[in-house]
N, C-alpha and C positions, 0 to 999 in steps of 0.2 A: 567477559563482560559481550553483550549479544550487539552482531554489525547490522542489524534494524530490527529497530524497536517496535512493535506495534501497539500501538492508544488506540480502545475501543471508549465509546463515548458513552458506549451505558451499555452492559450484561448482553442485552439483546442484539449486539451487534457481534456477537461471537462468532457466527457460524460464517458469518463473511469474513471477519480475522482468522477464522481457521483454515479459512480456503490458502488464505496469505500464506502462514505459516506453515502449513501441510507443504507448499509450493518452495517456501524458503531449506527446510530441512531436506526437500529432495534434492537439494543443492549443496547440501552441505553447510549450508549457512546456521551461523548461531541466530535465534530470534526469540525473542520475548513476547507478552500477550499481556496487556495488563488493560484497564480500565479507569479514565480516569475524565472525569468533563470541563469544561471549555466554561462554563456558566456555577455549576454547582461545586467543582473544586478545583477553583483556577490555582491556588497556591501548590497544588498537587499535581498539574502538567507544569507547572515551571520548575519543580522541583524533578520530575520527571525527566526532563528535558535535560537541565541542565546540569546534573549527574550523569548522566546517559555518556556512555561511551560508545552508542551507538553511531555508525556511520554515514545510515538512512532510516530517515521514521516515517514509518505509515500511521495516517490518523482516518480512522471513521468514524463517519459521523451523519446522523438523519436530524429531517427537520432544520434548524437556523444554519445545523454542520461548522458551526463555529470555532471546532477543534484542529483544523486542519493548519486551519489560521494562527490561531493561539498557540502552536505548538511552532509554528515558522519563525514568529516571532519574538521565540525565545532559542533561536540556532539560528546558523549560516549553513549547516548540514541541510542535504535533499528533503525536502518533504512530500511526501507522496498524500493527493486528500481522497478517500475513496466514497460518496454518498450513500448515503442508505436511500433504497426507496421508502418512499411514505406515501399518505395517501396525496402528496402532489406530482410527488419526485425530482421537480425544477426547484423544490426552495434549499434543497439539499446541496443540488447541482451548481445554481447559483450563487449560494454561501463560497463554495469553493473557488471555481473559477473565477468568479468576479473579484479576485482580493486585488487591494490597493499597490502602487507602483513601489515599490523596493521591497517587499514581504512575497515573494512570488511561493507558491501551492502550486506542483502537478496536479492535473484531475484525470484521476482514471472514470472509466462506467461505470454508472448504476452495479453498487453491490459484486462489484468485479475485485475482490480481495486477490483473484490469482494475476488476474494485470496489473495489480500494482506492484506484485511479487517480483512479477517479471519486470516490471519498470525499475526495483531494486536492485533485482540483478542486473541488469543494463548496468545501470551506474557503477555497481561496485565488480563489474568484468570490463573497467576501463581500468584496474592498477590488478587487474589477477588474471594471466590468461589462462589458467586452466580454468577458471570460472566461466572464463572467454568460449573455451571450448566445446566447456558443456553448454553453454547457452546454444553455439550452435549444434549439435547435435540436439540438444531439447526442436527448436526448430524444423532439424531433417526429420524427425522423427513424425512432427505434426505434418507435415511436408507427406511422408508417406503414406501416414493415415487416409490422407486425402486421396491420394493417385490410387489406395487398397479401396478406399472407398468408392469411386469412380469404377473400377473393376468389376464392383459386385455389381454399382448399376447398370451396368452395359449387359453384364453376363447374362 
């Protein structure tokens, strides 16, 4: 079973979900990506969440972005919401950030499936020392890139 389940509100969100999926696979984390709508297929959302063995959920949605909250309503496991940019952008962000008390959802930036994956990895690394080491190495890799970029700019 997947350690992380990525649920897209619609197929059009697949590119953002793929960013998360690619990064999770790079870290050796089992992940699965599916489509289910909080408004059009609420029973499917409930079934996916309740039957899943995932330790963390990533819910990607635009417009009213109810999907992350719907997922969180069916589980006490961590849910990370990824708002999808649209005409306004704020509608999706506010729908995820402004969850009512008692049903928390973490929120990353617009279209940041990669950051959602990294947050999921951070959560999973709390109980997995090897994963924590991989995450530390990844962060060092990012720091090294910045140093290299700085050296190139100076040259």
